[in-house]
C-alpha positions in Angstrom: 30.3 82.8 -121.5 33.5 84.7 -120.3 36.6 84.6 -122.9 38.5 82.4 -120.5 36.2 79.8 -120.4 35.5 79.9 -123.9 39.2 79.5 -124.8 39.4 76.3 -122.7 36.8 74.7 -124.2 37.2 71.5 -126.9 34.8 73.5 -129.5 37.0 76.7 -129.2 40.4 74.8 -129.3 39.1 72.8 -132.6 37.6 76.0 -134.2 40.8 77.7 -133.4 43.0 75.3 -135.3 40.6 75.2 -138.1 40.9 79.1 -138.9 44.7 78.8 -138.1 45.2 76.2 -140.5 43.3 78.0 -143.4 45.7 81.0 -143.1 48.5 82.3 -140.5 48.4 85.6 -142.3 47.5 88.4 -139.5 44.1 90.0 -140.7 45.1 93.1 -138.6 48.8 93.8 -139.9 49.0 91.5 -142.9 51.9 89.6 -141.9 52.4 85.8 -141.5 52.8 84.0 -138.2 49.3 84.6 -136.7 49.1 82.6 -133.7 45.5 83.9 -132.3 42.1 84.1 -133.5 40.0 87.7 -133.5 36.6 88.1 -133.4 36.1 90.5 -136.2 33.2 92.0 -134.9 33.7 91.9 -131.2 31.6 89.7 -128.9 31.3 92.7 -126.5 29.8 94.7 -129.8 27.3 92.2 -130.3 29.7 89.7 -132.7 29.0 86.0 -132.9 31.1 84.1 -130.7 31.1 80.8 -132.4 30.4 82.0 -136.3 33.6 81.0 -138.4 32.8 84.3 -140.6 33.3 86.5 -137.6 36.9 84.8 -136.8 40.3 85.5 -138.2 43.9 84.8 -137.8 45.7 87.6 -135.8 49.1 87.8 -133.8 48.8 87.9 -130.2 50.0 91.7 -130.1 48.0 92.9 -132.8 44.7 91.4 -131.1 45.5 93.2 -127.6 46.1 96.2 -129.6 42.7 96.0 -131.3 40.5 95.1 -128.1 37.3 95.5 -128.3 37.1 97.6 -131.1 35.6 97.4 -134.7 39.0 98.9 -135.9 43.0 98.7 -134.8 44.1 102.1 -133.7 47.0 103.5 -136.1 50.3 102.3 -135.7 53.0 104.8 -134.5 55.3 105.3 -137.4 58.8 103.7 -136.0 61.8 105.9 -136.2 64.2 105.4 -139.3 67.5 104.6 -137.9 68.7 103.2 -141.3 68.7 104.8 -144.8 68.9 103.2 -148.0 72.2 103.7 -150.1 72.4 102.4 -153.8 75.8 101.1 -154.8 77.6 101.4 -158.1 76.7 97.9 -158.8 72.9 98.4 -158.4 72.7 96.6 -154.6 70.6 98.6 -152.2 72.4 98.4 -149.0 70.9 100.0 -145.8 73.2 101.9 -143.9 73.3 103.4 -140.7 71.7 107.0 -140.6 74.3 109.4 -140.5 74.6 111.9 -137.5 76.1 114.4 -139.3 73.8 117.2 -140.8 
């Protein structure tokens, strides 16, 4: 069964709702707000299509980045545009990175 045909079935929608109701933390990046369900072992690599043990919550972007692989590729480190500054009162503030060297 194709992914498009699977995701349009009542059975898939119920299973997806059950997985997302249990947790909304993306198993790929660890952040909350997952809105899709990922096959931990992709169906293309022999993973169980309907087994809840093989399904986990994921963000759409994380899920697409992982694709039909067992592991998600390493993320690029974002460029830092701000530095931390500790003020006299002990408060840590994020300040724009200085362009002066």
